[in-house]
N, C-alpha and C positions, 0 to 999 in steps of 0.2 A: 250230296257230298260237298259240292262247291259252296253251298250255303253254309254248311257246318264249318268249313275252313274259314269262310269270311267272318263268321261270328267269333271263332277262336282268335283270328287275327285282330278283330276289333277289340276283344277283351284285353289282349296283350298290349295293344296300342294304348288303351285307356289306362292300364296299370302303369305304363312307362311314362305317361304324360304327367307333368306337374299339376297338382290339383289347384284350381283357382278358387276353390271355395273354403280353403282352410283359414284364410285371413291371417296368414303368418305375419307377425310384427316385423317391421323394418325400421331400425333405429327408434323403437318405441312407437311407431306409427302403425295404424291398421292398414293392411294391404288389401285392396280389392282388385279383381281382374276384370278387364273389359275386352271383348273380342268382337270384331266386325269386319266386313269387307268394304264398308261404306259408312261414314264419309271419311275416307282416308286412302292412303296407299303406303307403300313401304318407304317412301322418300322422307327425308328429315324436314322438308318444308311443308308437309301436309298440315292443314289447319287443325287437325285433331291434336297435334302435339302442343299447339298454342293453347288450346282449350284445357288440356290436361295440366299444363304448367300454371295457367291462371287459377284453375280449381285448387291445385295443391297449395298455391300461395295463400288463397283465402281459407283453405282448410288444412292447416299444417299437421293435423293429426291423422290425415289420410294420404296414403300413397296409392296411385293408380298404376297398375301394371297393364300395359296395352299390348294386344296381339292382333296383328293384321293377317287376314287370310284371303287369298285371291278369290274372286267371285266364282270361278269355274268349279272349285272344289269346296266352297264354303259350307253349303247345306249338309253334305255328307260328312264333312269334318265335324260340324257341330253335333250331328246326330250321334256319331261315335263317342264324342266326349261326354255328352249329356247322358247317354245310356249308361256309360261307365261311371257316372256320378263324379266325374272329374272336370265338369264344365266350368266356365267362367262365372263370376258373380253376376255380371251383366253381359248381355250379348245383343247384337242387332239381328233382325230377321226381316225378310221381305213380307209385305202384307199379302193376304190372299191364302192360297193353298198351303204355302210353307208355314205361315203363322198359325193356321188352324191345325196343321199336322204336329206342331211342337207343343200343343196345349198342355200336355203332361209336364212339360218343363218350364211352364210360365206361371209365376206367382201372381195371385190376384193383388194388385197394388192399389185398389180403391182406398183401403184404410190408410195407406201411406200418403196418398194424395190429399185426403181429408185433413190429416194431421199437418201437412205442409202448407196447404193453401186454403183450408176451410171447407165448409159444406158446399159452397158454390164453386168449387174448383173447376167444374166442367166449363164454366164461362171463359176460361183461359184459352180453350181450343175451339176450332171450327167444329160444328156438329158433324160434318161429313168425315172429319178425321177421327173423332171420338167413336163414331159408328164402326170404324174399322177395327178398333181395339177393345170394344165392349160387347157384352152379351146381354140378352134380354133380362136376365136376373140381376143386373147391376154390377156384375164383376168386370174388372178392367185388367186385361192381361198384358198391357204394355203402354208405353208413351209414344205418341207419334212425333218423330223427328223429321219435320219437313214434308212437303207435299210435292208431287210431280204431276204433270199433264202430258199425255201421250197422243200421238196422231199428227203432230206437226211435221212440216217440211221446212227447209231453210234454203234461201236463194241468195246468191251474189248478184245483186241487181245490176251493178255496173258490167259484170261479165255478160249477163243476158243482153244488156243493151248493145254490147259490142257485136252481137250476132243479130241485131235488129229485133230483139225479143223483149218481152216483159214477163213479169211473174204471172204464171197461169192462174186462172180462177176456177176452171172447170176441167173435167177429165178430157173433154174434146180439145181444149186449149193445151192441156198437158201433152197429149199425143202429138199435136202439131209442133209444140215447142221442142219436144224430144227428137222429132224427125229432123228439124232444122239443125239441132245440135249435132246429131249423128252425121249429117251431111257435111258438117264442118270438122269432122274428126274429133268431136268433143264428147264427153260423157253426157248421157241423158240424166234422168233422175237417179241418183246413186243410193243404194240401200245395202246395208250389211246383212244380207239375207241368210248368211251362215248362222246368225244368232236367232234362235227360235223366239226369244222374247221380243225382238225387234219386229219380226213378222207378225206376231200376235198383236202388238201395239197398233201397227198400221191397218191390219185387217179389221180389227175391232172398230176403228174409226170409219172404215169403208162400210162395214155392215151396219153401224149405227146411223150412218148417213142415209142408207137405204130405208131402214126401219129399226129404230132403236128399241122399240117395244118388242118386236119379233126377236131381236138378238138376246135381250136380257130374259125374256120369257123362255127362250130355248135353253139358256144357261140354267135357269131355275127349274126346268122340267115342265113348265106350264105350256110349252109349245114345242114343235118339232124343228130340228135343224134342217129337215128336208123341205121346209117352207120355201116359197119362191124368193122372198127377200134374202134369206141366208144363202141359197143356191146362187143367186145373182152376185152376192158379195164374193163368193168363191170364183165365180166366172170373171169378174173384174180383176181379182187378184192374179189369176192365171194369165189373163190377157196382158197384164203389165210385163210379164216375162217374155211374151211371144209377139208383142207388137212394138217392141223397142222402147217402152217407157223406162224400164229398169236396165241397168248396164249389163253387158254380156258377162256371163259367169258370176252373176250377183250372188247366187246361192253358195258360192265358195268363198265369199269375201265377208269377213267380220266387220262390225262397225268400229270396234276399237282394236288396234289403233290404225287400221287400214283405211276404211272409207272416211272416218272422222278426220284423220290427218290430211287426206286429200283436200278436204274443204277448209278445215280450221288452220292447219299449219302450213300447208303448201299453197293454199288459195288457187288450186289448179282446176277445180270443177265448179260448175255453176249452181248445182242443186243437190241436196241430200236429205235423207229422212232421219230425223232425230227429235227428241222431246224437249220439254221446257228446260230440262237440266242443261241443255246445250247453251243456255244463257251464260254459263261460266266461260264461254269463249271471250266474253268482254272483260273478265276479271283475272283469268289465269295469268301467271307471271312468265310463262314460256315465251322466249324471245321471238320464235317464228310466228306464234299466234299473234303476238303483239304487232309484228310487222304487217300482218294481214289485216287485222281489225282496227289498228290505229293509223293506218295509211291515210293520207289526205284524201278526203272525199269518199272514204269507205262507206259502202251502203249494203247492208244485209237485211233480209226480211225473213221473219218467221211467218209461215202462211199455211192456210188450209184451202182445200178446193171442194167443189161440188162434184162428187164422184159419180153420181147417177144422173147428173144433168137435169135435176128437177127444180133448179133455181135456189136451192138451199145449201149453204156451205156445210161441210161435214163438221160434226161436233168432236170434241176431245174427250178422252177418258181421264179420270183422276184417281189418285190413290196416295196413301201414305207411302213414302219411299222406303224409309227404314223405321221399324218399330223396335224400341228399346225394351228388352224383357229382363225381368229379375228372376234369377235361378232359384227355385224353391229350396234347393240344397245349400244355398249360400248360408254361411254362419255369420255373415256381416251385412245383413239386409239393410239396416238403418244407414250405415255408411254408404252402401251401394246405391240406395235410393237418393241420397244427397247428391251423388254424382249424376244420376239419371236426371234429377230435377235441374241440375246445373246445365246439363247438355241441352235440354229443351228450352231453357231460358237464355242464359248468357251464351251458351254454345251456339244455339240457333241464330242469335243475333249476329255472330261472327260468320257462320256458315251461309247465311242468307245475305246480309247487308254488306259483307266484304267479299265473299267468294261466289255468291249466287249458285250454290250447290243445289238448292231447292227453292221452292216457293214456301211461304210460311204455313205452318200447321197451327200456329197460335193466333187466336182472334185478337189478342191484346198486343200484338206486335206491330210496330210501325215500320213499314217498308221504306227504307232510306239507304239505298245502295251507294257505297262510297265510290266517287270518281267515275261514275258511269257516263260514257259518251252519249251524245244526243242520239246516235244510232241505237245504242243499247237501251236508252230510255224509251225510245219508240217501240222496240220489240218487247220490252218488259211490260209496257202499258197494254200492248196487244194480248199478251199471254194472260195478264191479270184480268182483263176484260172478258176474255173467253172463259176463264176460270169462274167468273161470276155468272155468265149468261149462256154459255154454250157447252155445258158438260153433259154428255149422254148418260154417264153412270160410272161405275167402278172400273178402273184400269185392271185388266187381267181377269182370269177366271179362277174363282176360289176353289173349285172342285178339281183336284189334281188330275184325275183320270180324264176328265173332259178337256182340260187345258192341254194335256199331252196329246190327246187325240186330234185336237184342232191344229196344234203345231205340226204334228206328223202329216196331217192332210195338206197343210199349206206348203210343206216341203215337197210332197209328192206332186202337188199341182204345179209347183215351180219347175219340177223336173219332167213334167208331162206324163207321169206314170198313171194318173187317174183323171177322170173328168170331174167337173164341178158337182154333178149329180152323185157320183160315187163318193166324193169327199163328204157331202152332206149326209149320205146314208151311213158312212163309216162312223162319223161323229155321233149321229143319232143312235146307232147301235150301242155305243159306249154310254151315252146319256141315259138310255133306258135301264142300264144296269147300275147307275150311280145312285147311291144313297145320299139324300140331301137332308 
């Protein structure tokens, strides 16, 4: 009954929403609609508005109607619109499970790419990024807009020094560092553990540090999640909540804007967990952030540690952050693709080299960030180097049921509701039922 009511409400919502695929003319222009949660926000100073304005100036025959949807409700919002055939001409989607789940609503854009950039158009992008949007039969279901790396932690080096500490390099050092910080009434390593994606990001780095082959083989069904390396990663994860590495009540704190603001805007905590996208701390115009990161002698480090104390630093995971998709129901596909192409070319230049929202997805793009401080340059070089030499594999789990099972297990481990062995068994049970 509840399901029937939900479907009925979804249909009503779809009927009431303005169709983005009709391409209604505005002052003689072709109107295309673009919807995403990222790269943008509702504020007028978001870089997406600069990109749209520049595109419309160069393409006076096209008007872009932009719609921002918050990340918490984005995927379900898009599903309702697309099922009702009232979705936007272009939309952004997360890579992995979400991208695969929306396949019915993704146009094969390989022919558009060939017409725009020639037969060798693939050379424009990094192979790892193209792999995320392509299938074995040569179809391409989206354009990669920027790349991200997960598993990093960030430290205020000067704050650590004030407590007689340095940036830890191993789990043992991390435990001792957090013990001293707690004794001084300070936060230990802060994490926004209320957000399941944040938990998954860090756990995957821990698991990959222990045995990356075991991790990805388990994800693909070639090995069991009940193997010792995976169980050990769950053990370390749970241990972080109970031996003082993570802050008290971490499971109730979101990364944005709670934990992130403590580090970025307040400058009040010494360490937190976040990915390569946190590099925009060096470029964002927010006055409080600028006061923290532009202060004389400011010194912040992105860092990785050796989680299992085997002498090797943990790897990062990488993925396309936003995939731009063309709606098969669009009546303005050529105009829509022109904007998609502009976003990954001129748009990405702005998003990366001015705002550092992502790392590049284009192989032909020169990284030349405007006005970056020496501290920022140091961290950008560190992230780029790890992106070249220290990537374990794909960020996230593309099989939705397994991803949800792991996130559920991580939350229950944090709350002490299950043991590492029970967590591994629960995820393996779901894995055995997953069609790959």
